[in-house]
DRENSEMI-107983 format. One record per residue: residue number from 1; residue in one letter; y, x, z of N, C-alpha, C, O in turn. Coordinates in Angstrom, 3 decimals, padded with zeros to 6 digits. Layout:
# DRENSEMI-107983
[site NUM; A; [Y; X; Z]; [Y; X; Z]; [Y; X; Z]; [Y; X; Z]]
...
***
This chain:
# DRENSEMI-107983
[site 1; M; [024.283; -081.916; -035.315]; [025.548; -082.121; -034.655]; [025.730; -083.626; -034.449]; [025.683; -084.395; -035.409]]
[site 2; R; [025.932; -084.035; -033.224]; [026.105; -085.454; -032.891]; [027.570; -085.699; -032.536]; [028.256; -084.837; -031.987]]
[site 3; F; [028.019; -086.906; -032.871]; [029.383; -087.296; -032.555]; [029.373; -088.625; -031.817]; [028.430; -089.408; -031.926]]
[site 4; S; [030.427; -088.862; -031.074]; [030.601; -090.113; -030.328]; [031.905; -090.753; -030.760]; [032.801; -090.068; -031.254]]
[site 5; P; [032.021; -092.082; -030.575]; [033.288; -092.729; -030.893]; [034.453; -092.034; -030.195]; [034.395; -091.725; -029.004]]
[site 6; G; [035.502; -091.799; -030.959]; [036.682; -091.106; -030.441]; [036.709; -089.635; -030.799]; [037.773; -089.018; -030.762]]
[site 7; D; [035.556; -089.048; -031.151]; [035.530; -087.635; -031.554]; [036.288; -087.445; -032.857]; [036.295; -088.322; -033.720]]
[site 8; S; [036.926; -086.286; -032.986]; [037.602; -085.920; -034.229]; [036.784; -084.877; -034.957]; [036.258; -083.942; -034.353]]
[site 9; V; [036.683; -085.052; -036.285]; [035.986; -084.107; -037.149]; [036.914; -083.875; -038.327]; [037.057; -084.742; -039.190]]
[site 10; G; [037.549; -082.704; -038.368]; [038.569; -082.492; -039.388]; [039.623; -083.575; -039.233]; [040.060; -083.852; -038.116]]
[site 11; P; [040.043; -084.197; -040.344]; [041.052; -085.253; -040.247]; [040.473; -086.641; -039.941]; [041.188; -087.639; -040.034]]
[site 12; Y; [039.203; -086.713; -039.582]; [038.520; -087.991; -039.371]; [038.290; -088.262; -037.891]; [038.019; -087.348; -037.113]]
[site 13; R; [038.404; -089.548; -037.511]; [038.102; -089.967; -036.139]; [036.891; -090.884; -036.196]; [036.894; -091.880; -036.920]]
[site 14; V; [035.860; -090.551; -035.437]; [034.617; -091.320; -035.409]; [034.848; -092.622; -034.652]; [035.394; -092.624; -033.549]]
[site 15; T; [034.417; -093.752; -035.273]; [034.553; -095.047; -034.602]; [033.208; -095.656; -034.225]; [033.158; -096.585; -033.418]]
[site 16; G; [032.107; -095.143; -034.801]; [030.788; -095.672; -034.455]; [029.719; -095.165; -035.396]; [029.998; -094.424; -036.338]]
[site 17; V; [028.486; -095.577; -035.126]; [027.333; -095.200; -035.947]; [027.007; -096.364; -036.875]; [026.880; -097.504; -036.430]]
[site 18; I; [026.872; -096.072; -038.170]; [026.474; -097.082; -039.150]; [024.956; -097.136; -039.236]; [024.372; -098.217; -039.299]]
[site 19; G; [024.316; -095.966; -039.238]; [022.866; -095.932; -039.344]; [022.320; -094.546; -039.066]; [023.041; -093.550; -039.128]]
[site 20; E; [021.024; -094.500; -038.755]; [020.345; -093.236; -038.483]; [019.031; -093.207; -039.226]; [018.379; -094.236; -039.402]]
[site 21; G; [018.645; -092.022; -039.661]; [017.362; -091.840; -040.307]; [016.710; -090.577; -039.783]; [017.201; -089.961; -038.838]]
[site 22; A; [015.615; -090.199; -040.391]; [014.880; -089.016; -039.954]; [015.682; -087.740; -040.170]; [015.529; -086.775; -039.420]]
[site 23; M; [016.535; -087.728; -041.190]; [017.255; -086.506; -041.528]; [018.703; -086.482; -041.073]; [019.273; -085.403; -040.908]]
[site 24; G; [019.311; -087.640; -040.867]; [020.728; -087.615; -040.561]; [021.242; -088.887; -039.938]; [020.516; -089.859; -039.725]]
[site 25; V; [022.546; -088.837; -039.653]; [023.252; -089.967; -039.060]; [024.469; -090.242; -039.934]; [025.144; -089.322; -040.396]]
[site 26; V; [024.736; -091.536; -040.151]; [025.931; -091.932; -040.882]; [026.870; -092.610; -039.892]; [026.514; -093.590; -039.237]]
[site 27; Y; [028.071; -092.066; -039.802]; [029.081; -092.571; -038.877]; [030.169; -093.312; -039.647]; [030.465; -092.979; -040.795]]
[site 28; Q; [030.759; -094.315; -039.009]; [031.973; -094.901; -039.540]; [033.113; -094.056; -039.000]; [033.166; -093.760; -037.807]]
[site 29; V; [034.025; -093.669; -039.884]; [035.158; -092.840; -039.484]; [036.437; -093.421; -040.076]; [036.407; -094.160; -041.060]]
[site 30; V; [037.548; -093.073; -039.458]; [038.859; -093.424; -039.988]; [039.499; -092.135; -040.473]; [039.582; -091.150; -039.739]]
[site 31; N; [039.949; -092.158; -041.721]; [040.654; -091.015; -042.280]; [042.035; -090.967; -041.632]; [042.813; -091.912; -041.765]]
[site 32; G; [042.345; -089.877; -040.934]; [043.609; -089.751; -040.217]; [044.821; -089.680; -041.123]; [045.938; -089.944; -040.679]]
[site 33; V; [044.623; -089.327; -042.392]; [045.726; -089.225; -043.338]; [045.991; -090.572; -044.009]; [047.133; -091.027; -044.063]]
[site 34; T; [044.932; -091.208; -044.520]; [045.100; -092.453; -045.286]; [044.916; -093.709; -044.447]; [045.362; -094.787; -044.839]]
[site 35; G; [044.255; -093.580; -043.282]; [043.949; -094.741; -042.458]; [042.766; -095.548; -042.972]; [042.448; -096.605; -042.429]]
[site 36; R; [042.118; -095.053; -044.014]; [041.005; -095.763; -044.647]; [039.714; -095.584; -043.848]; [039.430; -094.495; -043.349]]
[site 37; L; [038.923; -096.682; -043.731]; [037.588; -096.596; -043.142]; [036.660; -095.947; -044.156]; [036.646; -096.338; -045.323]]
[site 38; E; [035.890; -094.966; -043.727]; [034.961; -094.268; -044.602]; [033.658; -094.026; -043.846]; [033.564; -094.292; -042.648]]
[site 39; A; [032.670; -093.524; -044.553]; [031.376; -093.208; -043.948]; [031.183; -091.695; -043.997]; [031.496; -091.055; -045.000]]
[site 40; M; [030.668; -091.134; -042.914]; [030.457; -089.695; -042.823]; [028.985; -089.428; -042.517]; [028.471; -089.861; -041.486]]
[site 41; K; [028.314; -088.717; -043.415]; [026.896; -088.415; -043.228]; [026.744; -086.977; -042.746]; [027.314; -086.044; -043.313]]
[site 42; V; [025.957; -086.826; -041.680]; [025.727; -085.525; -041.057]; [024.228; -085.373; -040.812]; [023.580; -086.302; -040.331]]
[site 43; L; [023.683; -084.216; -041.139]; [022.269; -083.961; -040.853]; [022.066; -083.823; -039.353]; [022.957; -083.361; -038.640]]
[site 44; T; [020.889; -084.226; -038.873]; [020.568; -084.043; -037.456]; [020.464; -082.553; -037.161]; [020.279; -081.748; -038.073]]
[site 45; D; [020.583; -082.185; -035.892]; [020.575; -080.771; -035.506]; [019.314; -080.051; -035.966]; [019.394; -078.946; -036.503]]
[site 46; D; [018.151; -080.664; -035.762]; [016.909; -079.984; -036.124]; [016.784; -079.802; -037.633]; [016.194; -078.819; -038.081]]
[site 47; V; [017.318; -080.712; -038.414]; [017.253; -080.613; -039.873]; [018.334; -079.689; -040.411]; [018.102; -078.977; -041.388]]
[site 48; S; [019.508; -079.686; -039.794]; [020.627; -078.903; -040.319]; [020.376; -077.402; -040.265]; [021.011; -076.646; -041.000]]
[site 49; H; [019.471; -076.963; -039.414]; [019.167; -075.531; -039.314]; [018.076; -075.097; -040.290]; [017.743; -073.914; -040.362]]
[site 50; D; [017.520; -076.046; -041.038]; [016.480; -075.762; -042.027]; [017.167; -075.520; -043.371]; [017.779; -076.432; -043.928]]
[site 51; L; [017.069; -074.297; -043.893]; [017.746; -073.915; -045.128]; [017.368; -074.831; -046.288]; [018.238; -075.229; -047.064]]
[site 52; E; [016.096; -075.169; -046.419]; [015.645; -076.034; -047.518]; [016.278; -077.424; -047.423]; [016.695; -077.985; -048.436]]
[site 53; Q; [016.352; -077.976; -046.221]; [016.957; -079.299; -046.035]; [018.466; -079.241; -046.291]; [019.049; -080.180; -046.832]]
[site 54; G; [019.085; -078.133; -045.898]; [020.518; -077.961; -046.165]; [020.799; -077.920; -047.662]; [021.770; -078.513; -048.134]]
[site 55; E; [019.949; -077.221; -048.402]; [020.096; -077.162; -049.860]; [019.855; -078.533; -050.479]; [020.529; -078.915; -051.436]]
[site 56; R; [018.899; -079.266; -049.936]; [018.618; -080.619; -050.427]; [019.823; -081.534; -050.192]; [020.167; -082.339; -051.057]]
[site 57; F; [020.459; -081.414; -049.034]; [021.637; -082.221; -048.721]; [022.796; -081.850; -049.645]; [023.506; -082.730; -050.132]]
[site 58; L; [022.992; -080.557; -049.888]; [024.034; -080.120; -050.810]; [023.784; -080.695; -052.204]; [024.714; -081.148; -052.871]]
[site 59; H; [022.534; -080.675; -052.637]; [022.173; -081.246; -053.939]; [022.470; -082.748; -053.955]; [022.986; -083.266; -054.945]]
[site 60; E; [022.147; -083.446; -052.866]; [022.440; -084.885; -052.766]; [023.930; -085.139; -052.926]; [024.328; -086.061; -053.637]]
[site 61; I; [024.757; -084.332; -052.274]; [026.209; -084.481; -052.363]; [026.666; -084.288; -053.809]; [027.470; -085.068; -054.319]]
[site 62; Q; [026.154; -083.249; -054.464]; [026.558; -082.959; -055.833]; [026.125; -084.063; -056.796]; [026.885; -084.449; -057.684]]
[site 63; V; [024.908; -084.568; -056.619]; [024.414; -085.637; -057.494]; [025.197; -086.922; -057.261]; [025.583; -087.591; -058.219]]
[site 64; Q; [025.434; -087.271; -056.011]; [026.139; -088.509; -055.695]; [027.607; -088.451; -056.122]; [028.217; -089.491; -056.370]]
[site 65; A; [028.176; -087.252; -056.211]; [029.585; -087.118; -056.582]; [029.816; -087.295; -058.082]; [030.949; -087.538; -058.497]]
[site 66; R; [028.786; -087.182; -058.894]; [028.941; -087.244; -060.355]; [029.242; -088.627; -060.907]; [030.255; -088.799; -061.584]]
[site 67; P; [028.395; -089.626; -060.642]; [028.604; -090.912; -061.318]; [029.731; -091.727; -060.689]; [030.031; -091.603; -059.501]]
[site 68; E; [030.333; -092.546; -061.510]; [031.271; -093.549; -061.008]; [030.666; -094.892; -061.382]; [030.714; -095.314; -062.538]]
[site 69; H; [030.097; -095.554; -060.383]; [029.393; -096.808; -060.617]; [029.623; -097.710; -059.412]; [029.630; -097.226; -058.280]]
[site 70; P; [029.810; -099.007; -059.626]; [030.086; -099.893; -058.490]; [028.948; -099.999; -057.484]; [029.177; -100.441; -056.358]]
[site 71; N; [027.724; -099.607; -057.851]; [026.589; -099.696; -056.931]; [026.273; -098.370; -056.250]; [025.253; -098.248; -055.572]]
[site 72; I; [027.138; -097.381; -056.425]; [026.937; -096.078; -055.793]; [028.192; -095.728; -055.006]; [029.291; -095.705; -055.559]]
[site 73; A; [028.029; -095.458; -053.725]; [029.168; -095.082; -052.886]; [029.777; -093.786; -053.416]; [029.066; -092.819; -053.689]]
[site 74; Q; [031.084; -093.779; -053.557]; [031.779; -092.608; -054.069]; [031.939; -091.545; -052.980]; [032.347; -091.846; -051.858]]
[site 75; V; [031.616; -090.316; -053.324]; [031.832; -089.204; -052.395]; [033.328; -088.913; -052.374]; [033.944; -088.707; -053.420]]
[site 76; R; [033.903; -088.897; -051.183]; [035.332; -088.585; -051.044]; [035.544; -087.080; -050.925]; [036.430; -086.508; -051.560]]
[site 77; T; [034.703; -086.447; -050.090]; [034.805; -084.999; -049.902]; [033.562; -084.516; -049.163]; [032.771; -085.312; -048.657]]
[site 78; A; [033.413; -083.226; -049.112]; [032.370; -082.595; -048.302]; [032.981; -081.325; -047.718]; [033.799; -080.664; -048.358]]
[site 79; F; [032.579; -080.998; -046.512]; [033.114; -079.808; -045.853]; [032.149; -079.345; -044.778]; [031.206; -080.052; -044.422]]
[site 80; C; [032.395; -078.161; -044.273]; [031.583; -077.620; -043.177]; [032.369; -077.709; -041.882]; [033.558; -077.393; -041.833]]
[site 81; E; [031.696; -078.137; -040.853]; [032.236; -078.134; -039.494]; [031.347; -077.174; -038.727]; [030.211; -077.506; -038.389]]
[site 82; G; [031.861; -075.988; -038.454]; [030.997; -074.939; -037.919]; [029.993; -074.563; -038.992]; [030.375; -074.153; -040.088]]
[site 83; R; [028.713; -074.699; -038.684]; [027.663; -074.406; -039.666]; [027.008; -075.673; -040.201]; [025.936; -075.618; -040.804]]
[site 84; T; [027.662; -076.824; -039.976]; [027.096; -078.097; -040.384]; [027.819; -078.640; -041.610]; [029.045; -078.752; -041.618]]
[site 85; L; [027.053; -078.975; -042.647]; [027.594; -079.575; -043.861]; [027.760; -081.070; -043.637]; [026.852; -081.731; -043.132]]
[site 86; I; [028.919; -081.604; -044.012]; [029.251; -083.006; -043.798]; [029.709; -083.615; -045.118]; [030.478; -083.005; -045.861]]
[site 87; M; [029.227; -084.832; -045.402]; [029.665; -085.568; -046.583]; [030.431; -086.807; -046.122]; [029.963; -087.556; -045.265]]
[site 88; V; [031.611; -087.010; -046.700]; [032.389; -088.217; -046.430]; [032.400; -089.027; -047.717]; [032.708; -088.518; -048.795]]
[site 89; M; [032.054; -090.302; -047.575]; [031.968; -091.165; -048.750]; [032.604; -092.512; -048.456]; [032.913; -092.853; -047.314]]
[site 90; E; [032.783; -093.250; -049.514]; [033.310; -094.594; -049.388]; [032.364; -095.407; -048.514]; [031.144; -095.295; -048.637]]
[site 91; Q; [032.929; -096.225; -047.633]; [032.093; -097.110; -046.829]; [031.883; -098.398; -047.607]; [032.838; -099.056; -048.019]]
[site 92; V; [030.626; -098.743; -047.798]; [030.276; -099.958; -048.523]; [029.557; -100.883; -047.552]; [028.507; -100.532; -047.012]]
[site 93; D; [030.115; -102.049; -047.334]; [029.472; -103.016; -046.449]; [028.298; -103.649; -047.172]; [028.357; -103.901; -048.375]]
[site 94; G; [027.241; -103.902; -046.437]; [026.066; -104.532; -047.029]; [024.870; -104.375; -046.123]; [024.983; -103.959; -044.970]]
[site 95; D; [023.720; -104.719; -046.675]; [022.481; -104.658; -045.919]; [021.928; -103.237; -045.885]; [022.179; -102.435; -046.785]]
[site 96; A; [021.181; -102.947; -044.844]; [020.473; -101.671; -044.758]; [019.380; -101.649; -045.815]; [018.863; -102.698; -046.200]]
[site 97; L; [019.030; -100.474; -046.280]; [018.004; -100.335; -047.307]; [016.689; -100.962; -046.870]; [015.974; -101.529; -047.696]]
[site 98; S; [016.361; -100.871; -045.593]; [015.103; -101.451; -045.117]; [015.071; -102.966; -045.333]; [014.027; -103.517; -045.682]]
[site 99; G; [016.201; -103.640; -045.130]; [016.269; -105.077; -045.361]; [016.149; -105.428; -046.834]; [015.509; -106.416; -047.195]]
[site 100; V; [016.766; -104.616; -047.680]; [016.675; -104.834; -049.127]; [015.232; -104.659; -049.579]; [014.732; -105.442; -050.387]]
[site 101; R; [014.570; -103.646; -049.065]; [013.171; -103.398; -049.426]; [012.298; -104.598; -049.074]; [011.458; -105.016; -049.871]]
[site 102; C; [012.496; -105.146; -047.884]; [011.692; -106.299; -047.458]; [011.920; -107.491; -048.377]; [010.967; -108.158; -048.777]]
[site 103; R; [013.175; -107.762; -048.712]; [013.474; -108.891; -049.604]; [012.871; -108.680; -050.987]; [012.306; -109.605; -051.570]]
[site 104; L; [012.990; -107.459; -051.514]; [012.435; -107.184; -052.844]; [010.917; -107.331; -052.847]; [010.351; -107.870; -053.799]]
[site 105; R; [010.265; -106.867; -051.814]; [008.807; -106.969; -051.748]; [008.353; -108.419; -051.626]; [007.328; -108.798; -052.192]]
[site 106; S; [009.111; -109.233; -050.890]; [008.703; -110.625; -050.722]; [008.897; -111.419; -052.011]; [008.205; -112.417; -052.210]]
[site 107; R; [009.808; -111.016; -052.890]; [010.048; -111.704; -054.156]; [008.962; -111.454; -055.193]; [008.777; -112.256; -056.109]]
[site 108; R; [008.259; -110.369; -055.054]; [007.340; -109.984; -056.119]; [005.964; -110.652; -056.017]; [005.074; -110.326; -056.802]]
[site 109; C; [005.772; -111.554; -055.094]; [004.468; -112.187; -054.895]; [003.900; -112.777; -056.179]; [002.696; -112.675; -056.415]]
[site 110; G; [004.726; -113.387; -057.007]; [004.235; -114.010; -058.222]; [004.245; -113.085; -059.427]; [003.847; -113.508; -060.512]]
[site 111; S; [004.683; -111.840; -059.284]; [004.804; -110.945; -060.435]; [003.503; -110.204; -060.698]; [002.581; -110.225; -059.883]]
[site 112; S; [003.447; -109.571; -061.817]; [002.247; -108.830; -062.201]; [002.107; -107.561; -061.372]; [003.067; -107.104; -060.751]]
[site 113; I; [000.919; -107.004; -061.367]; [000.663; -105.757; -060.634]; [001.516; -104.636; -061.202]; [002.054; -103.821; -060.453]]
[site 114; R; [001.644; -104.590; -062.533]; [002.422; -103.512; -063.156]; [003.889; -103.596; -062.728]; [004.504; -102.573; -062.428]]
[site 115; S; [004.446; -104.790; -062.697]; [005.828; -104.963; -062.252]; [005.977; -104.557; -060.792]; [006.981; -103.955; -060.413]]
[site 116; S; [004.988; -104.881; -059.977]; [005.022; -104.510; -058.564]; [005.019; -102.999; -058.399]; [005.734; -102.465; -057.550]]
[site 117; R; [004.228; -102.312; -059.196]; [004.195; -100.848; -059.107]; [005.525; -100.243; -059.533]; [005.989; -099.277; -058.927]]
[site 118; R; [006.142; -100.804; -060.574]; [007.454; -100.302; -061.006]; [008.483; -100.514; -059.901]; [009.316; -099.644; -059.648]]
[site 119; L; [008.424; -101.666; -059.246]; [009.346; -101.950; -058.160]; [009.124; -100.977; -057.007]; [010.090; -100.460; -056.445]]
[site 120; D; [007.867; -100.720; -056.644]; [007.578; -099.751; -055.585]; [008.157; -098.387; -055.923]; [008.722; -097.720; -055.056]]
[site 121; T; [008.022; -097.966; -057.182]; [008.556; -096.672; -057.611]; [010.068; -096.652; -057.470]; [010.629; -095.663; -056.998]]
[site 122; R; [010.736; -097.728; -057.870]; [012.200; -097.794; -057.756]; [012.640; -097.776; -056.298]; [013.623; -097.122; -055.952]]
[site 123; I; [011.918; -098.490; -055.446]; [012.247; -098.499; -054.017]; [012.065; -097.108; -053.424]; [012.897; -096.662; -052.633]]
[site 124; Q; [010.996; -096.419; -053.792]; [010.761; -095.067; -053.284]; [011.870; -094.130; -053.747]; [012.340; -093.306; -052.963]]
[site 125; R; [012.294; -094.236; -054.993]; [013.378; -093.386; -055.493]; [014.662; -093.676; -054.737]; [015.369; -092.751; -054.338]]
[site 126; A; [014.972; -094.945; -054.537]; [016.184; -095.313; -053.807]; [016.126; -094.801; -052.372]; [017.136; -094.344; -051.837]]
[site 127; S; [014.960; -094.874; -051.750]; [014.800; -094.375; -050.381]; [015.003; -092.879; -050.336]; [015.620; -092.366; -049.402]]
[site 128; F; [014.489; -092.162; -051.339]; [014.647; -090.712; -051.388]; [016.109; -090.339; -051.539]; [016.591; -089.430; -050.863]]
[site 129; I; [016.826; -091.036; -052.425]; [018.230; -090.734; -052.655]; [019.048; -091.072; -051.419]; [020.010; -090.373; -051.101]]
[site 130; A; [018.672; -092.140; -050.720]; [019.451; -092.584; -049.559]; [019.301; -091.662; -048.360]; [020.150; -091.686; -047.469]]
[site 131; T; [018.253; -090.855; -048.308]; [018.078; -089.969; -047.159]; [018.757; -088.656; -047.345]; [018.700; -087.801; -046.461]]
***
């Protein structure tokens, strides 16, 4: 399900696209009740019809909703629009994960191989969680 600026989704109004990946799109939205800027993640059409990917997205929502930590965007709510599962979360300004990955990799030039492998593992985990 794709949205354009000005579209309404439940009580949210889409203002733009924050980012896109292989599995989904994250939109900037305005909460019509609170007026707060938030982020809305929606699976792409081809992925949203895949039961396994839908279950994976539901699991992501449940896992992300548990912790309260300043480095993890808080899930505000999740709902279905038609047959599409949507997650609304706090919008956190910052760099895209791809930029963070590049900076982290460039810093490790002087580190040991073992430290580099641990960093690669952490980056892969973060990438998995972010999708």
